C-alpha positions as CSV (number, residue, x, y, z in Angstrom):
1,M,72.0,-28.6,30.2
2,A,70.4,-31.7,28.7
3,I,67.0,-30.1,27.7
4,I,67.3,-29.4,24.0
5,G,63.7,-28.5,23.1
6,A,60.0,-29.0,23.9
7,H,57.4,-31.2,22.3
8,A,53.8,-29.9,22.3
9,L,50.7,-32.2,21.7
10,L,47.5,-31.3,20.1
11,Y,44.7,-33.9,20.5
12,S,42.1,-33.9,17.7
13,S,39.3,-36.1,16.6
14,E,40.4,-35.2,13.1
15,P,44.2,-35.6,13.2
16,E,44.6,-35.8,9.4
17,A,42.7,-32.5,8.9
18,L,44.6,-30.8,11.6
19,R,47.9,-31.9,10.2
20,A,46.9,-30.6,6.8
21,V,46.2,-27.2,8.3
22,L,49.5,-27.1,10.1
23,R,51.3,-28.2,6.9
24,D,49.3,-26.4,4.2
25,V,47.8,-23.3,5.8
26,F,50.5,-22.5,8.4
27,G,53.3,-23.8,6.2
28,W,55.2,-25.4,9.1
29,R,58.2,-27.6,8.3
30,H,57.6,-31.2,9.2
31,V,58.8,-34.8,9.0
32,D,56.9,-37.9,8.5
33,A,57.6,-40.2,11.5
34,G,55.9,-43.1,9.6
35,E,52.4,-43.8,8.3
36,G,51.5,-40.1,7.8
37,W,52.2,-39.3,11.4
38,L,53.6,-35.8,10.8
39,I,55.7,-33.9,13.5
40,F,56.0,-30.2,12.9
41,A,58.8,-27.7,13.7
42,L,57.3,-24.9,15.7
43,P,58.2,-21.3,15.2
44,P,60.4,-19.9,18.0
45,A,58.6,-20.2,21.4
46,E,58.5,-18.9,24.9
47,V,57.0,-20.3,28.0
48,G,55.3,-18.3,30.9
49,V,54.5,-19.6,34.3
50,H,51.1,-18.4,35.7
51,P,49.9,-18.9,39.2
52,T,46.9,-20.9,40.3
53,E,44.8,-19.9,43.2
54,G,44.6,-23.4,44.9
55,P,42.9,-26.8,44.5
56,A,39.6,-25.4,43.3
57,D,41.2,-23.2,40.6
58,P,39.8,-24.3,37.2
59,T,43.2,-23.7,35.6
60,R,45.1,-25.9,38.0
61,G,46.8,-28.7,36.1
62,R,45.9,-27.3,32.7
63,H,48.4,-26.1,30.2
64,Q,47.7,-23.8,27.2
65,L,49.3,-23.4,23.8
66,A,48.9,-20.1,22.1
67,F,50.2,-19.0,18.6
68,M,51.8,-15.5,18.4
69,C,51.8,-13.1,15.5
70,D,53.1,-9.6,15.0
71,D,50.0,-8.3,13.2
72,I,46.9,-10.0,14.4
73,R,44.5,-8.3,12.0
74,A,46.5,-9.1,8.9
75,T,47.0,-12.7,10.3
76,V,43.3,-13.1,10.9
77,R,42.5,-11.9,7.4
78,E,45.0,-14.4,5.9
79,L,43.8,-17.3,8.0
80,R,40.2,-16.6,7.1
81,T,41.0,-16.6,3.3
82,K,42.6,-20.0,3.9
83,G,39.5,-21.4,5.5
84,V,40.6,-21.4,9.2
85,E,37.7,-20.7,11.6
86,V,38.5,-17.5,13.5
87,R,36.0,-17.1,16.3
88,G,35.0,-13.4,16.5
89,D,37.2,-10.4,16.2
90,P,40.6,-9.7,17.9
91,E,40.0,-8.1,21.3
92,P,42.5,-6.2,23.5
93,R,43.7,-7.9,26.7
94,S,46.2,-6.8,29.3
95,F,49.0,-8.9,27.6
96,G,48.0,-8.5,24.0
97,T,45.3,-8.6,21.4
98,T,43.7,-12.0,21.1
99,V,41.3,-14.2,19.2
100,M,40.5,-17.9,19.3
101,L,41.0,-20.2,16.4
102,G,38.9,-23.3,15.8
103,L,41.0,-26.0,14.3
104,P,39.9,-29.5,13.0
105,G,38.8,-32.0,15.6
106,G,37.7,-29.6,18.3
107,V,41.1,-28.0,18.8
108,E,40.9,-24.5,20.1
109,V,44.0,-22.4,20.1
110,M,44.5,-18.7,21.0
111,L,46.2,-16.5,18.5
112,Y,47.6,-13.3,19.9
113,E,49.8,-10.3,19.2
114,P,51.7,-9.8,22.4
115,H,52.1,-6.4,24.1
116,H,54.5,-7.7,26.7
117,P,58.2,-8.0,26.4
118,S,59.4,-11.3,24.8
119,P,62.7,-13.1,25.2
120,L,62.4,-13.7,21.4
121,T,62.8,-10.0,20.7
122,E,64.4,-8.5,23.8
123,P,68.0,-8.9,25.0
124,P,68.3,-11.8,27.4
125,N,68.2,-11.2,31.2
126,R,70.9,-13.3,32.6
127,S,70.3,-12.9,36.3
Protein backbone atom coordinates (compact mmCIF):
# COMPACT_ATOMS: atom_id res chain seq x y z
CA MET A 1 0.00 0.00 0.00
CA ALA A 2 1.32 3.44 -0.89
CA ILE A 3 -0.07 5.40 2.11
CA ILE A 4 2.79 5.81 4.56
CA GLY A 5 1.34 8.31 7.04
CA ALA A 6 -0.99 11.21 7.65
CA HIS A 7 -0.35 14.95 7.87
CA ALA A 8 -2.65 16.96 10.14
CA LEU A 9 -2.98 20.75 9.90
CA LEU A 10 -3.71 23.24 12.66
CA TYR A 11 -4.60 26.76 11.52
CA SER A 12 -3.65 29.48 13.99
CA SER A 13 -3.53 33.26 13.98
CA GLU A 14 -0.44 32.85 16.20
CA PRO A 15 1.54 30.10 14.43
CA GLU A 16 4.87 30.84 16.15
CA ALA A 17 3.26 30.65 19.61
CA LEU A 18 1.46 27.42 18.75
CA ARG A 19 4.66 25.89 17.37
CA ALA A 20 6.39 26.83 20.64
CA VAL A 21 3.73 25.00 22.66
CA LEU A 22 4.02 21.87 20.50
CA ARG A 23 7.83 22.01 20.72
CA ASP A 24 8.44 23.21 24.30
CA VAL A 25 5.36 22.12 26.26
CA PHE A 26 4.36 18.92 24.48
CA GLY A 27 7.99 18.08 23.63
CA TRP A 28 7.21 16.77 20.16
CA ARG A 29 10.10 15.94 17.82
CA HIS A 30 10.22 18.25 14.85
CA VAL A 31 12.13 19.35 11.80
CA ASP A 32 12.54 22.86 10.45
CA ALA A 33 11.24 22.85 6.88
CA GLY A 34 12.77 26.29 6.38
CA GLU A 35 12.36 29.78 7.81
CA GLY A 36 11.12 28.45 11.17
CA TRP A 37 8.31 26.41 9.63
CA LEU A 38 8.32 23.47 12.04
CA ILE A 39 6.74 20.13 11.17
CA PHE A 40 6.08 17.88 14.15
CA ALA A 41 6.08 14.14 14.55
CA LEU A 42 2.81 13.14 16.17
CA PRO A 43 2.53 10.46 18.80
CA PRO A 44 0.95 7.21 17.58
CA ALA A 45 -2.49 7.93 16.16
CA GLU A 46 -5.74 6.26 15.23
CA VAL A 47 -8.67 7.38 13.07
CA GLY A 48 -12.37 6.80 13.66
CA VAL A 49 -15.18 7.27 11.15
CA HIS A 50 -18.32 8.92 12.50
CA PRO A 51 -21.65 9.16 10.68
CA THR A 52 -23.36 12.40 9.70
CA GLU A 53 -27.11 12.73 9.66
CA GLY A 54 -27.44 14.35 6.25
CA PRO A 55 -26.83 17.67 4.49
CA ALA A 56 -28.07 19.77 7.45
CA ASP A 57 -25.81 18.04 10.01
CA PRO A 58 -23.44 20.67 11.49
CA THR A 59 -20.63 18.08 11.66
CA ARG A 60 -20.87 17.24 7.94
CA GLY A 61 -17.62 18.01 6.14
CA ARG A 62 -15.81 18.81 9.37
CA HIS A 63 -12.87 16.87 10.78
CA GLN A 64 -11.55 16.87 14.33
CA LEU A 65 -8.15 16.34 15.89
CA ALA A 66 -8.05 15.12 19.50
CA PHE A 67 -5.04 14.40 21.69
CA MET A 68 -5.15 11.20 23.76
CA CYS A 69 -3.57 10.59 27.16
CA ASP A 70 -3.57 7.72 29.63
CA ASP A 71 -4.23 9.80 32.79
CA ILE A 72 -6.24 12.92 32.02
CA ARG A 73 -6.14 14.41 35.51
CA ALA A 74 -2.34 14.17 35.73
CA THR A 75 -1.99 15.47 32.16
CA VAL A 76 -4.28 18.44 32.89
CA ARG A 77 -2.27 19.31 36.02
CA GLU A 78 1.00 19.18 34.06
CA LEU A 79 -0.35 21.23 31.15
CA ARG A 80 -1.73 23.89 33.50
CA THR A 81 1.66 24.24 35.24
CA LYS A 82 3.19 24.77 31.79
CA GLY A 83 0.73 27.56 30.98
CA VAL A 84 -1.65 25.71 28.64
CA GLU A 85 -5.25 26.92 28.85
CA VAL A 86 -7.38 23.98 29.99
CA ARG A 87 -11.06 24.89 29.67
CA GLY A 88 -12.91 23.52 32.66
CA ASP A 89 -12.43 20.18 34.33
CA PRO A 90 -12.37 16.73 32.72
CA GLU A 91 -15.85 15.33 32.17
CA PRO A 92 -16.95 11.75 31.50
CA ARG A 93 -18.39 10.95 28.08
CA SER A 94 -19.47 7.64 26.56
CA PHE A 95 -16.10 7.19 24.82
CA GLY A 96 -13.77 8.62 27.47
CA THR A 97 -13.04 11.50 29.81
CA THR A 98 -12.57 14.80 27.97
CA VAL A 99 -11.56 18.41 28.35
CA MET A 100 -10.87 21.13 25.80
CA LEU A 101 -7.52 22.86 25.41
CA GLY A 102 -7.22 26.43 24.18
CA LEU A 103 -4.00 26.77 22.21
CA PRO A 104 -2.45 29.91 20.72
CA GLY A 105 -4.23 31.58 17.82
CA GLY A 106 -7.73 30.35 18.58
CA VAL A 107 -6.93 26.64 18.18
CA GLU A 108 -9.20 24.41 20.23
CA VAL A 109 -8.30 20.74 20.66
CA MET A 110 -9.95 18.02 22.69
CA LEU A 111 -7.79 16.11 25.16
CA TYR A 112 -9.19 12.78 26.21
CA GLU A 113 -8.48 9.61 28.12
CA PRO A 114 -10.16 6.95 25.98
CA HIS A 115 -12.43 4.32 27.48
CA HIS A 116 -12.85 2.52 24.16
CA PRO A 117 -10.65 -0.19 22.69
CA SER A 118 -7.75 1.22 20.70
CA PRO A 119 -5.73 -0.33 17.89
CA LEU A 120 -2.73 1.24 19.62
CA THR A 121 -3.15 -1.04 22.65
CA GLU A 122 -5.28 -3.96 21.43
CA PRO A 123 -4.25 -6.85 19.17
CA PRO A 124 -5.11 -6.02 15.55
CA ASN A 125 -8.32 -7.32 14.01
CA ARG A 126 -7.39 -8.64 10.58
CA SER A 127 -10.83 -9.35 9.13
